[in-house]
Backbone bond lengths (Angstrom), bond angles and torsions (degrees), N, CA, C in turn:
res aa  C-N    CA-C-N  psi(-1)  N-CA   C-N-CA  omega(-1)  CA-C   N-CA-C  phi
1 X - - - 1.472 - - 1.534 109.38 -
2 X 1.296 116.65 127.59 1.461 120.68 -178.07 1.540 109.69 -65.30
3 X 1.316 115.95 137.67 1.464 119.82 -178.42 1.530 112.87 -63.70
4 X 1.344 120.16 -37.17 1.471 116.80 177.76 1.535 113.12 -58.40
5 X 1.323 117.07 -41.36 1.451 119.99 179.92 1.506 110.56 -63.03
6 X 1.343 116.58 -43.31 1.451 119.98 -179.86 1.533 110.83 -61.39
7 X 1.336 117.29 -44.18 1.460 120.07 178.96 1.517 113.38 -63.91
8 X 1.320 114.81 -42.10 1.467 118.54 -179.63 1.529 111.73 -66.80
9 X 1.337 117.31 -37.08 1.450 120.45 174.73 1.544 110.02 -62.61
10 X 1.354 115.22 -46.37 1.494 118.81 179.45 1.520 110.23 -62.89
11 X 1.344 117.58 -38.60 1.453 120.93 178.33 1.530 110.34 -64.97
12 X 1.329 116.46 -37.83 1.453 120.13 176.49 1.524 111.62 -62.20
13 X 1.322 115.04 -40.83 1.477 119.34 177.22 1.527 109.76 -62.01
14 X 1.325 117.26 -42.51 1.468 121.05 179.14 1.508 111.75 -61.93
15 X 1.334 116.57 -44.76 1.478 120.98 -178.76 1.519 111.03 -64.93
16 X 1.346 116.92 -42.21 1.450 120.22 -171.92 1.547 111.42 -83.50
17 X 1.352 115.41 -43.59 1.472 119.64 -171.26 1.513 114.48 -109.50
18 X 1.301 118.16 -18.32 1.484 118.40 -177.36 1.507 113.07 71.42
19 X 1.318 116.65 -146.82 1.472 122.09 -175.55 1.521 112.33 -80.66
20 X 1.327 117.91 142.66 1.463 120.68 173.07 1.511 111.04 -65.37
21 X 1.349 118.39 160.49 1.470 120.30 175.69 1.523 110.14 -57.66
22 X 1.320 115.84 146.31 1.507 120.36 -177.10 1.508 111.20 -56.18
23 X 1.329 117.75 -36.50 1.454 119.82 -175.17 1.512 112.33 -62.16
24 X 1.319 118.64 -25.74 1.492 121.71 -178.84 1.514 112.20 -122.21
25 X 1.327 117.18 11.82 1.455 119.76 179.60 1.533 110.22 -76.62
26 X 1.335 119.55 120.51 1.448 120.81 -177.35 1.534 113.54 -56.89
27 X 1.325 117.67 -36.35 1.473 119.56 -179.84 1.547 110.53 -68.61
28 X 1.311 115.36 -37.99 1.458 119.17 177.88 1.540 110.30 -65.24
29 X 1.337 115.96 -41.54 1.440 120.78 176.28 1.544 109.80 -60.66
30 X 1.305 116.97 -44.14 1.451 121.18 179.13 1.534 109.93 -61.23
31 X 1.343 116.53 -40.24 1.450 120.95 178.80 1.500 112.87 -62.71
32 X 1.345 116.15 -37.27 1.468 121.19 177.44 1.526 110.52 -64.81
33 X 1.350 115.90 -40.79 1.480 119.15 178.36 1.520 110.14 -65.84
34 X 1.328 117.48 -41.27 1.467 119.94 178.21 1.510 110.66 -61.69
35 X 1.338 115.93 -43.03 1.444 119.57 -179.96 1.528 111.59 -64.43
36 X 1.364 116.52 -37.78 1.448 120.25 178.01 1.512 111.55 -65.57
37 X 1.351 117.94 -38.47 1.444 120.82 179.04 1.517 111.14 -71.49
38 X 1.344 115.71 -30.60 1.452 119.91 175.30 1.528 110.17 -62.17
39 X 1.307 116.52 -43.03 1.465 123.97 174.74 1.514 111.46 58.90
40 X 1.312 117.06 29.28 1.457 120.20 176.32 1.517 115.05 72.10
41 X 1.313 117.02 7.45 1.464 120.16 -178.49 1.507 111.09 -94.06
42 X 1.289 116.23 130.17 1.455 120.22 178.18 1.509 108.88 -124.96
43 X 1.336 114.73 170.87 1.468 118.53 -170.06 1.530 113.35 -66.37
44 X 1.333 117.57 -19.55 1.461 117.67 -179.50 1.513 112.47 -76.70
45 X 1.352 117.09 -7.15 1.467 120.70 179.08 1.525 112.04 -120.14
46 X 1.268 118.46 14.45 1.453 122.67 179.08 1.518 109.47 -146.96
47 X 1.328 115.26 161.06 1.439 118.97 177.07 1.534 109.12 -67.88
48 X 1.331 116.08 158.54 1.446 119.99 -179.15 1.504 111.35 -60.01
49 X 1.305 117.86 -44.15 1.487 120.38 -178.07 1.513 111.07 -65.48
50 X 1.309 118.62 -40.68 1.453 120.89 -179.21 1.525 109.55 -67.89
51 X 1.328 117.55 -39.64 1.470 120.60 -179.35 1.520 110.94 -66.62
52 X 1.303 117.04 -41.36 1.483 120.68 178.22 1.498 109.92 -64.95
53 X 1.341 116.11 -43.56 1.501 118.57 178.21 1.499 113.07 -61.30
54 X 1.346 115.49 -44.95 1.446 119.21 -179.92 1.527 110.02 -66.97
55 X 1.310 117.50 -36.82 1.439 120.26 178.10 1.516 113.59 -67.45
56 X 1.343 116.22 -30.34 1.460 119.33 174.72 1.510 111.48 -67.23
57 X 1.333 116.31 -43.88 1.481 120.20 176.68 1.523 110.34 -62.37
58 X 1.325 116.10 -38.28 1.464 123.09 -176.66 1.535 110.61 -57.04
59 X 1.318 118.05 -33.60 1.454 120.16 -179.18 1.524 112.71 -100.71
60 X 1.330 117.50 -34.64 1.465 120.59 -175.43 1.536 111.71 -71.29
61 X 1.349 116.03 -41.64 1.483 118.78 -178.10 1.509 111.59 -63.63
62 X 1.364 119.62 -53.82 1.471 118.58 178.07 1.528 113.81 -62.11
63 X 1.328 116.18 -35.96 1.464 118.83 179.59 1.533 110.65 -66.11
64 X 1.331 115.40 -40.85 1.465 119.70 177.91 1.508 111.65 -64.19
65 X 1.310 117.49 -41.40 1.468 121.11 178.07 1.545 110.20 -64.85
66 X 1.300 116.32 -37.10 1.485 119.48 178.82 1.530 110.03 -65.66
67 X 1.331 116.93 -40.95 1.439 119.72 178.21 1.526 112.49 -62.74
68 X 1.315 115.66 -43.31 1.461 120.22 178.57 1.524 110.81 -64.20
69 X 1.348 116.51 -41.26 1.455 119.54 177.93 1.516 110.97 -60.17
70 X 1.327 116.38 -46.23 1.455 119.76 178.88 1.522 113.01 -60.24
71 X 1.354 114.19 -40.98 1.491 118.96 -179.04 1.536 109.76 -64.85
72 X 1.326 117.39 -39.85 1.458 120.05 179.83 1.499 112.29 -68.77
73 X 1.320 117.42 -41.82 1.466 121.21 -178.88 1.540 111.01 -64.35
74 X 1.327 116.81 -36.44 1.467 119.59 177.61 1.514 113.51 -64.92
75 X 1.320 117.63 -9.69 1.464 122.25 -177.90 1.540 112.34 -113.75
76 X 1.313 115.99 11.94 1.468 119.80 178.42 1.553 109.34 -69.19
77 X 1.299 114.18 143.55 1.471 121.63 172.43 1.535 107.81 -125.57
78 X 1.340 117.91 144.04 1.454 130.74 3.88 1.517 113.70 -77.78
79 X 1.295 117.37 176.83 1.464 121.47 -173.36 1.517 113.90 -63.95
80 X 1.364 116.88 -34.44 1.472 120.45 -178.23 1.532 110.49 -65.67
81 X 1.343 115.11 -36.96 1.461 118.96 179.03 1.547 110.37 -72.86
82 X 1.320 116.14 -35.56 1.484 119.28 176.43 1.509 110.27 -64.12
83 X 1.348 116.21 -41.99 1.466 119.46 178.11 1.522 111.06 -60.27
84 X 1.343 116.90 -46.69 1.448 120.07 -177.65 1.543 111.91 -63.11
85 X 1.330 115.39 -47.15 1.478 118.62 -179.33 1.492 111.66 -66.84
86 X 1.343 117.73 -39.98 1.470 120.40 -179.50 1.526 110.97 -65.66
87 X 1.330 116.69 -44.25 1.468 120.47 -178.68 1.521 110.26 -62.38
88 X 1.355 117.38 -42.10 1.453 120.47 -179.12 1.534 112.00 -64.28
89 X 1.347 115.45 -46.92 1.474 118.81 179.98 1.526 110.80 -69.16
90 X 1.359 117.23 -37.85 1.431 119.83 -179.17 1.530 110.21 -65.32
91 X 1.347 117.37 -40.82 1.447 120.29 176.58 1.527 112.19 -57.11
92 X 1.349 116.11 -36.17 1.480 118.86 -178.82 1.522 112.76 -68.53
93 X 1.347 117.12 -12.17 1.475 118.99 -179.81 1.529 112.26 -83.62
94 X 1.331 117.19 -10.33 1.480 119.88 177.71 1.511 110.13 -140.11
95 X 1.342 116.16 163.62 1.477 119.80 -173.81 1.505 109.46 -150.35
96 X 1.330 116.91 66.23 1.477 119.94 -178.26 1.532 112.17 -71.32
97 X 1.323 116.29 -49.43 1.470 119.34 -177.79 1.530 110.42 -61.88
98 X 1.308 117.88 -43.73 1.469 120.69 -178.52 1.532 109.92 -63.61
99 X 1.303 118.70 -36.62 1.453 122.20 179.14 1.525 110.89 -64.16
100 X 1.337 116.52 -49.03 1.443 120.43 -178.17 1.513 111.26 -65.06
101 X 1.343 116.85 -40.75 1.462 120.28 -179.83 1.521 111.84 -67.33
102 X 1.319 117.52 -37.19 1.468 119.92 178.74 1.530 109.47 -64.91
103 X 1.310 118.06 -42.44 1.446 119.75 178.03 1.532 112.30 -62.91
104 X 1.329 115.34 -39.44 1.469 119.77 179.20 1.535 111.69 -65.51
105 X 1.322 116.78 -40.39 1.470 119.17 -179.07 1.525 111.14 -62.54
106 X 1.322 116.36 -44.01 1.469 117.90 -178.24 1.525 110.06 -64.77
107 X 1.336 117.17 -44.79 1.453 117.88 -177.96 1.530 111.80 -66.63
108 X 1.305 118.81 -35.37 1.446 121.28 177.18 1.503 113.53 -62.58
109 X 1.354 115.16 -39.77 1.460 119.66 176.03 1.530 111.17 -64.77
110 X 1.334 116.48 -42.99 1.461 119.45 179.77 1.534 110.17 -66.11
111 X 1.335 116.80 -38.01 1.483 121.05 -178.37 1.522 110.32 -65.82
112 X 1.325 117.47 -30.98 1.472 121.16 -179.50 1.520 112.83 -85.01
113 X 1.337 116.88 5.24 1.464 120.73 178.20 1.509 114.50 86.96
114 X 1.313 117.56 3.31 1.475 122.00 -177.44 1.514 109.00 -94.90
115 X 1.334 115.59 68.49 1.469 120.29 -173.82 1.515 111.30 -66.68
116 X 1.308 119.36 -36.70 1.457 120.64 179.38 1.542 110.73 -63.31
117 X 1.338 114.82 -42.53 1.480 119.18 177.61 1.500 110.77 -66.28
118 X 1.350 116.67 -36.02 1.474 120.17 178.32 1.545 110.40 -64.06
119 X 1.331 115.52 -41.85 1.455 119.83 177.68 1.537 111.24 -61.32
120 X 1.316 116.04 -44.12 1.478 119.61 178.60 1.498 112.01 -63.19
121 X 1.320 117.94 -41.05 1.475 121.89 179.53 1.525 110.37 -69.30
122 X 1.360 116.83 -28.89 1.432 121.50 -179.25 1.525 112.83 -62.46
123 X 1.320 117.07 -20.81 1.447 119.97 -179.86 1.535 112.09 -65.44
124 X 1.349 116.43 -18.00 1.446 118.41 174.73 1.512 113.35 -73.84
125 X 1.346 115.20 -12.73 1.445 119.55 -177.67 1.508 113.92 -111.18
126 X 1.323 118.55 -31.72 1.496 121.41 -174.42 1.525 110.12 -132.38
127 X 1.324 115.31 159.83 1.454 119.71 -179.74 1.514 111.78 -104.82
128 X 1.346 118.04 -1.94 1.473 121.01 -177.99 1.501 111.24 -72.29
129 X 1.348 118.88 160.69 1.462 120.87 173.19 1.509 109.30 -63.48
130 X 1.315 117.54 133.84 1.475 121.43 -174.47 1.518 113.06 -114.81
131 X 1.332 119.67 -8.43 1.443 122.59 -168.49 1.524 113.36 -60.65
132 X 1.366 117.46 -32.98 1.442 120.60 -174.18 1.533 112.71 -105.43
133 X 1.318 118.58 7.68 1.459 119.75 -176.19 1.529 110.21 -70.90
134 X 1.341 115.48 134.74 1.479 119.73 174.26 1.533 107.92 -85.89
135 X 1.309 116.38 178.90 1.478 119.69 -174.07 1.532 112.07 -59.83
136 X 1.345 115.52 -41.68 1.456 118.84 178.93 1.498 113.90 -59.95
137 X 1.345 116.12 -41.53 1.453 120.53 180.00 1.530 112.22 -73.98
138 X 1.350 117.55 -28.07 1.455 119.28 174.47 1.532 109.82 -66.32
139 X 1.336 115.63 -46.43 1.488 118.02 179.00 1.516 110.17 -65.83
140 X 1.344 116.69 -37.80 1.473 119.40 175.41 1.520 110.59 -55.87
141 X 1.318 117.26 -48.04 1.458 121.79 -179.45 1.508 112.50 -60.33
142 X 1.336 115.99 -37.09 1.475 120.09 176.27 1.521 110.02 -60.59
143 X 1.323 116.47 -50.44 1.461 121.30 -176.30 1.504 111.63 -65.10
144 X 1.367 115.82 -41.83 1.456 120.15 177.45 1.549 110.39 -59.33
145 X 1.337 115.95 -46.83 1.437 118.88 -176.45 1.531 111.18 -66.78
146 X 1.333 117.47 -41.53 1.459 119.89 177.04 1.513 111.78 -56.23
147 X 1.362 115.85 -46.84 1.455 120.22 -177.71 1.499 112.28 -67.77
148 X 1.326 117.14 -48.22 1.459 120.43 -179.28 1.529 112.09 -63.52
149 X 1.326 115.30 -42.86 1.462 117.82 -176.47 1.543 112.50 -80.81
150 X 1.301 117.70 -13.26 1.479 117.22 166.89 1.514 109.23 -58.50
151 X 1.327 114.97 -39.69 1.474 119.27 176.11 1.515 112.10 -71.97
152 X 1.345 115.80 -57.06 1.458 120.40 -173.54 1.512 113.33 -65.36
153 X 1.351 117.67 -39.12 1.459 121.55 -168.95 1.514 112.49 -104.47
154 X 1.345 118.23 0.54 1.469 116.91 176.28 1.554 111.12 -142.38
155 X 1.320 118.57 -59.37 1.460 119.52 -171.41 1.542 110.48 -68.29
156 X 1.327 117.81 -40.54 1.453 118.81 178.96 1.533 113.91 -63.90
157 X 1.362 118.23 -48.35 1.481 115.39 174.44 1.511 112.85 -58.29
158 X 1.329 119.03 -36.25 1.446 122.25 178.76 1.532 109.52 -64.69
159 X 1.311 116.89 -44.54 1.491 120.18 178.84 1.514 112.26 -59.35
160 X 1.334 115.21 -46.67 1.457 119.45 -177.55 1.508 111.39 -70.65
161 X 1.311 118.86 -32.97 1.449 121.27 173.36 1.526 111.39 -63.06
162 X 1.328 115.54 -40.00 1.451 119.68 177.16 1.533 111.74 -63.91
163 X 1.308 117.44 -34.29 1.434 122.81 -178.28 1.537 111.35 -77.89
164 X 1.315 117.22 -47.46 1.464 119.80 -169.67 1.494 115.50 -136.95
165 X 1.315 119.34 18.48 1.457 121.50 176.79 1.504 113.01 69.35
166 X 1.326 115.56 -161.11 1.457 122.46 -177.36 1.528 112.34 -55.88
167 X 1.324 119.90 -45.16 1.490 118.88 179.59 1.521 113.76 -55.04
168 X 1.348 116.48 -41.28 1.472 119.15 -178.92 1.509 111.48 -71.95
169 X 1.351 117.58 -38.50 1.470 119.08 178.58 1.502 111.51 -64.24
170 X 1.340 118.12 -42.59 1.465 120.89 179.73 1.528 111.39 -67.10
171 X 1.354 114.99 -40.50 1.474 118.63 179.13 1.524 109.46 -61.16
172 X 1.344 117.38 -44.94 1.444 120.08 177.95 1.531 111.30 -56.41
173 X 1.328 116.28 -47.35 1.470 119.73 -177.69 1.477 113.00 -59.17
174 X 1.367 116.13 -39.50 1.477 119.09 179.91 1.533 109.88 -67.57
175 X 1.325 118.40 -42.15 1.475 121.28 179.05 1.533 108.71 -60.69
176 X 1.298 117.99 -45.51 1.456 122.09 -179.23 1.510 111.82 -64.62
177 X 1.312 115.66 -37.06 1.474 118.94 177.74 1.513 111.42 -67.75
178 X 1.347 116.74 -42.31 1.457 119.94 177.29 1.486 112.00 -60.92
179 X 1.347 117.84 -40.43 1.440 120.97 177.48 1.535 111.72 -64.07
180 X 1.344 116.85 -39.41 1.450 120.92 178.90 1.518 111.16 -65.13
181 X 1.322 117.08 -29.85 1.477 121.92 -177.33 1.505 113.51 -85.70
182 X 1.312 119.21 -40.77 1.471 120.43 -173.58 1.534 113.94 -130.37
183 X 1.325 118.53 0.55 1.460 119.15 -175.18 1.508 114.57 -81.93
184 X 1.315 116.70 53.39 1.471 122.79 -174.80 1.512 111.35 -125.66
185 X 1.345 114.70 159.98 1.469 120.33 169.83 1.541 108.85 -74.28
186 X 1.324 115.90 173.76 1.454 120.80 179.35 1.505 111.00 88.71
187 X 1.342 115.87 -131.12 1.475 120.68 -174.71 1.519 110.88 -60.18
188 X 1.327 118.99 -27.68 1.466 122.09 -176.93 1.520 111.78 -100.46
189 X 1.316 116.57 16.09 1.488 120.77 -171.51 1.538 112.23 -50.50
190 X 1.334 117.44 -46.94 1.460 120.97 -177.36 1.521 111.52 -97.43
191 X 1.326 117.24 -37.25 1.455 121.61 -179.67 1.524 110.54 -59.22
192 X 1.315 117.64 -35.11 1.453 120.60 -174.97 1.512 115.63 -95.23
193 X 1.369 116.99 5.08 1.433 118.98 -174.99 1.541 112.78 -62.25
194 X 1.342 116.91 -45.57 1.463 119.72 -177.29 1.536 110.51 -63.48
195 X 1.322 116.77 -43.59 1.464 120.20 179.50 1.529 110.45 -63.26
196 X 1.311 116.44 -43.88 1.465 120.41 -178.44 1.532 112.34 -64.46
197 X 1.342 115.39 -43.60 1.479 118.39 -179.21 1.515 111.24 -69.92
198 X 1.340 117.72 -39.59 1.449 120.75 178.49 1.528 109.98 -64.44
199 X 1.331 116.70 -41.69 1.447 120.02 179.52 1.513 111.32 -63.79
200 X 1.334 117.65 -40.80 1.458 120.95 174.64 1.534 110.25 -57.34
201 X 1.305 117.10 -44.83 1.448 122.14 -175.50 1.532 111.18 -65.07
202 X 1.317 117.41 -47.90 1.484 120.72 -174.01 1.519 111.80 -74.40
203 X 1.351 118.65 -11.17 1.448 121.08 -177.97 1.532 113.04 -106.09
204 X 1.324 118.03 4.38 1.468 121.12 -177.75 1.529 110.50 -57.17
205 X 1.299 116.20 -54.55 1.484 119.62 -177.24 1.532 111.12 -75.39
206 X 1.324 120.26 -47.61 1.481 119.05 -178.66 1.511 112.66 -56.71
207 X 1.337 120.14 -39.48 1.467 120.38 -177.91 1.516 111.73 -63.18
208 X 1.317 116.75 -40.37 1.440 120.75 -179.84 1.514 112.25 -74.91
209 X 1.319 116.06 -35.30 1.458 119.36 173.96 1.549 110.12 -63.65
210 X 1.337 117.09 -40.23 1.426 120.53 176.95 1.502 112.38 -60.82
211 X 1.317 116.70 -43.55 1.465 120.98 178.15 1.549 110.62 -60.64
212 X 1.325 116.35 -41.42 1.460 120.90 178.37 1.517 109.85 -64.30
213 X 1.334 117.16 -41.72 1.466 120.24 178.92 1.531 111.34 -64.15
214 X 1.306 117.39 -36.69 1.473 120.91 179.11 1.524 110.01 -66.67
215 X 1.330 117.34 -38.68 1.475 120.48 176.39 1.529 110.48 -60.91
216 X 1.337 116.83 -48.48 1.456 121.03 -177.92 1.529 110.03 -66.82
217 X 1.331 117.12 -36.71 1.479 120.31 -178.76 1.512 112.38 -71.82
218 X 1.327 118.84 -26.78 1.466 121.26 -172.09 1.508 113.66 -52.61
219 X 1.354 120.65 -53.94 1.477 119.33 -177.40 1.513 111.68 -66.93
220 X 1.325 118.75 -21.80 1.480 121.53 -178.06 1.535 111.36 -72.22
221 X 1.359 116.05 -18.06 1.456 121.26 178.71 1.521 110.93 -118.14
222 X 1.324 116.17 18.64 1.458 120.52 176.50 1.504 115.55 79.85
223 X 1.358 118.02 18.29 1.453 121.16 -179.75 1.535 109.77 -105.50
224 X 1.316 116.95 -178.73 1.462 123.51 -168.97 1.524 111.50 -101.18
225 X 1.312 117.43 106.69 1.461 123.20 -177.97 1.539 110.36 -71.52
226 X 1.328 116.18 -41.44 1.476 118.65 -177.37 1.525 111.36 -64.13
227 X 1.337 114.53 -44.48 1.491 118.35 178.45 1.527 109.58 -67.52
228 X 1.322 118.96 -36.30 1.462 120.89 177.07 1.519 110.18 -57.20
229 X 1.339 116.56 -47.92 1.462 120.84 179.99 1.511 111.49 -63.77
230 X 1.310 117.04 -42.92 1.475 120.90 -177.44 1.535 111.23 -64.06
231 X 1.327 116.45 -50.15 1.451 120.58 -176.65 1.516 110.82 -69.01
232 X 1.334 117.54 -38.22 1.445 120.92 177.04 1.522 111.34 -58.95
233 X 1.297 116.56 -45.57 1.480 120.54 179.83 1.526 111.86 -68.64
234 X 1.327 115.37 -35.26 1.471 119.49 -175.13 1.546 111.95 -78.11
235 X 1.339 117.11 -40.78 1.471 119.90 -166.28 1.527 114.95 -108.12
236 X 1.330 118.43 -4.64 1.461 118.95 -174.13 1.503 114.04 -59.77
237 X 1.331 117.88 -26.82 1.467 121.77 179.97 1.503 115.94 -82.36
238 X 1.328 117.75 1.96 1.468 120.29 -177.27 1.537 111.68 -80.74
239 X 1.317 118.78 -15.63 1.462 120.38 177.25 1.518 110.17 -89.20
240 X 1.323 116.05 155.74 1.462 119.79 178.02 1.509 110.59 -66.02
241 X 1.320 117.39 -39.79 1.464 121.76 176.88 1.527 109.66 -65.62
242 X 1.349 117.55 136.34 1.475 119.02 176.17 1.519 112.85 -74.16
243 X 1.344 116.92 -8.09 1.480 119.65 -175.46 1.513 113.94 -116.21
244 X 1.333 118.12 -39.98 1.444 120.84 -171.75 1.533 113.06 -61.88
245 X 1.309 116.75 -29.03 1.473 119.80 -178.18 1.527 113.15 -65.79
246 X 1.332 117.74 -27.07 1.465 119.52 -177.55 1.524 111.94 -63.63
247 X 1.330 120.93 -58.68 1.465 118.52 178.91 1.506 114.39 -67.02
248 X 1.345 119.02 -34.66 1.445 122.32 -177.12 1.513 109.85 -69.14
249 X 1.307 119.39 -46.82 1.446 122.06 -179.07 1.527 110.27 -66.95
250 X 1.301 116.45 -37.93 1.465 120.25 179.02 1.516 110.53 -65.11
251 X 1.319 117.86 -42.48 1.456 122.02 176.53 1.533 110.34 -62.94
252 X 1.319 117.92 -42.01 1.472 121.48 178.46 1.528 109.80 -58.00
253 X 1.320 117.37 -42.80 1.461 120.20 -179.10 1.520 110.27 -70.42
254 X 1.290 117.92 -43.73 1.493 121.79 -179.71 1.526 110.23 -56.88
255 X 1.336 115.87 -43.63 1.488 120.92 -174.17 1.539 112.23 -88.42
256 X 1.348 117.70 -9.84 1.443 120.80 -178.87 1.491 114.82 70.28
257 X 1.353 116.27 35.48 1.431 123.17 -175.73 1.545 111.89 -118.91
258 X 1.338 116.36 157.91 1.481 117.36 160.15 1.491 107.22 -93.48
259 X 1.307 115.66 143.56 1.475 123.91 176.84 1.507 107.69 -124.03
260 X 1.336 116.96 129.24 1.468 119.70 -170.78 1.526 111.00 -140.56
261 X 1.286 114.33 130.24 1.472 120.90 164.33 1.525 105.31 -103.16
262 X 1.338 116.14 108.61 1.490 118.56 -171.78 1.511 112.64 -54.80
263 X 1.314 114.52 131.44 1.479 121.15 -179.84 1.494 114.97 81.10
264 X 1.341 117.94 -1.08 1.472 119.10 -175.63 1.554 111.11 -123.24
265 X 1.338 116.70 -53.84 1.473 118.31 -179.00 1.540 108.94 -161.22
266 X 1.318 113.82 164.17 1.451 121.44 173.91 1.513 106.53 -142.66
267 X 1.307 116.85 123.03 1.463 124.53 -177.90 1.498 109.96 -113.45
268 X 1.333 115.87 144.80 1.461 120.71 174.66 1.518 114.34 79.04
269 X 1.335 117.00 35.61 1.439 120.00 174.84 1.530 110.28 -51.90
270 X 1.316 116.48 134.71 1.470 121.43 -174.82 1.487 112.80 102.70
271 X 1.331 116.43 -20.65 1.469 119.56 175.78 1.529 110.32 -79.92
272 X 1.317 115.61 169.38 1.461 119.50 -178.29 1.544 109.07 -86.71
273 X 1.350 114.18 172.32 1.443 119.55 179.49 1.521 110.64 -71.86
274 X 1.338 118.29 138.98 1.464 120.32 177.36 1.519 110.42 -62.30
275 X 1.356 115.92 143.90 1.462 121.02 -178.41 1.496 110.13 -142.44
276 X 1.308 116.07 169.30 1.483 121.72 176.96 1.534 109.64 -53.32
277 X 1.285 116.96 131.32 1.460 122.74 -176.65 1.510 112.80 107.15
278 X 1.350 116.40 -26.52 1.457 120.13 178.39 1.523 112.51 -71.51
279 X 1.329 118.07 -25.72 1.455 120.61 174.55 1.543 110.34 -65.44
280 X 1.330 115.24 -40.59 1.488 118.89 178.20 1.524 110.97 -64.62
281 X 1.326 115.78 -40.33 1.481 120.28 177.34 1.537 108.55 -62.30
282 X 1.306 117.11 -42.03 1.472 120.18 -178.57 1.565 110.31 -66.31
283 X 1.348 116.40 -37.28 1.440 119.39 178.40 1.527 111.86 -64.84
284 X 1.302 117.18 -40.05 1.465 119.95 176.17 1.499 111.14 -63.53
285 X 1.326 116.13 -43.56 1.476 121.13 178.73 1.504 111.00 -60.31
286 X 1.312 116.47 -46.65 1.484 122.44 -178.28 1.532 110.78 -64.98
287 X 1.315 116.64 -41.03 1.447 120.72 -178.40 1.524 111.34 -64.97
288 X 1.303 117.55 -43.38 1.485 120.65 178.03 1.520 109.99 -67.33
289 X 1.330 119.17 -40.38 1.463 121.93 178.61 1.533 110.22 -62.03
290 X 1.341 115.70 -39.56 1.500 119.19 176.14 1.515 110.43 -63.08
291 X 1.304 116.78 -43.49 1.484 121.20 179.70 1.550 109.72 -61.31
292 X 1.322 116.97 -41.42 1.452 121.00 -179.90 1.528 111.39 -63.85
293 X 1.325 116.73 -45.15 1.459 118.27 -179.64 1.536 110.72 -67.14
294 X 1.321 116.54 -34.82 1.479 119.66 176.21 1.529 110.53 -63.60
295 X 1.339 115.99 -45.02 1.443 120.45 -179.46 1.537 110.60 -64.46
296 X 1.315 116.67 -37.34 1.462 120.72 177.68 1.489 110.03 -63.20
297 X 1.313 118.61 -45.95 1.457 121.98 178.53 1.512 111.51 -61.09
298 X 1.307 117.49 -48.23 1.478 121.19 -178.39 1.531 108.96 -63.27
299 X 1.297 118.71 -42.27 1.429 121.71 -179.93 1.540 112.58 -62.85
300 X 1.340 117.14 -44.68 1.444 119.95 178.52 1.512 111.89 -62.65
301 X 1.345 114.68 -45.13 1.473 118.44 -177.92 1.534 110.93 -65.28
302 X 1.307 117.89 -40.99 1.476 119.26 179.78 1.521 110.99 -68.93
303 X 1.299 117.91 -33.01 1.479 120.02 179.25 1.503 111.87 -66.20
304 X 1.325 117.49 -21.26 1.458 120.13 176.97 1.500 113.39 -75.78
305 X 1.296 114.16 -11.77 1.475 119.08 179.39 1.486 112.91 81.57
């Protein structure tokens, strides 16, 4: 089965049906396994070596199981059943519709004057403290999340599927999930090291490809490609993550905004304050960038014959 067809079928499932129920969502199941391996132990209650070792198992074991699952599913017979199982599992490796809808919900709440509700809903997109965010910083967080998760939740799974099929896409998603759960400073300082470093490694190319897609997409939705390129190159290193700054800074430039996580970074200096309506602009930009990366993947695969 050609990989472009499989991806387009999975993308169709995402567009039409969205996310599977949590009870049967493969990523949710992987998260439960990660949490079970964590066993409530954090680095403040264990030696550094033990925490790092446990953290390595926490990501390697679920990722290995995901790779094996993908390998087995790609060998299912008959072909119609293989297509159905592959498309379902492949869809679980990315979440484009859910990302766009989450951004829209937060902005709609903010636009209706329900800033407290918008802050609460924002927790589905970001892990930062949200209680004191003003409207500008709420919209900033929406745009940042849309840009970063275009890479993490769509372009990266697509890249890894192109490289290694379903096993690679599922493995990537488990690594990214583990990083989201434990890849933090503080209590998870050592436990999350393996997940954080692996996530940095597997996102090197996707993050930069996402930034490039945002530059190309910008003029197609009436935004500024030159400024996107300039700000992306200038500000990408301001984030602690070696990858997240690329799509976020590029989006800031394309939209002519500053984007700020208070106390951590500020991207797009010289841009104006984010406001109601900028989330919708960011969603259009992200959607077209996703379409461009999909078209690139399909074109490359078809050119191989």
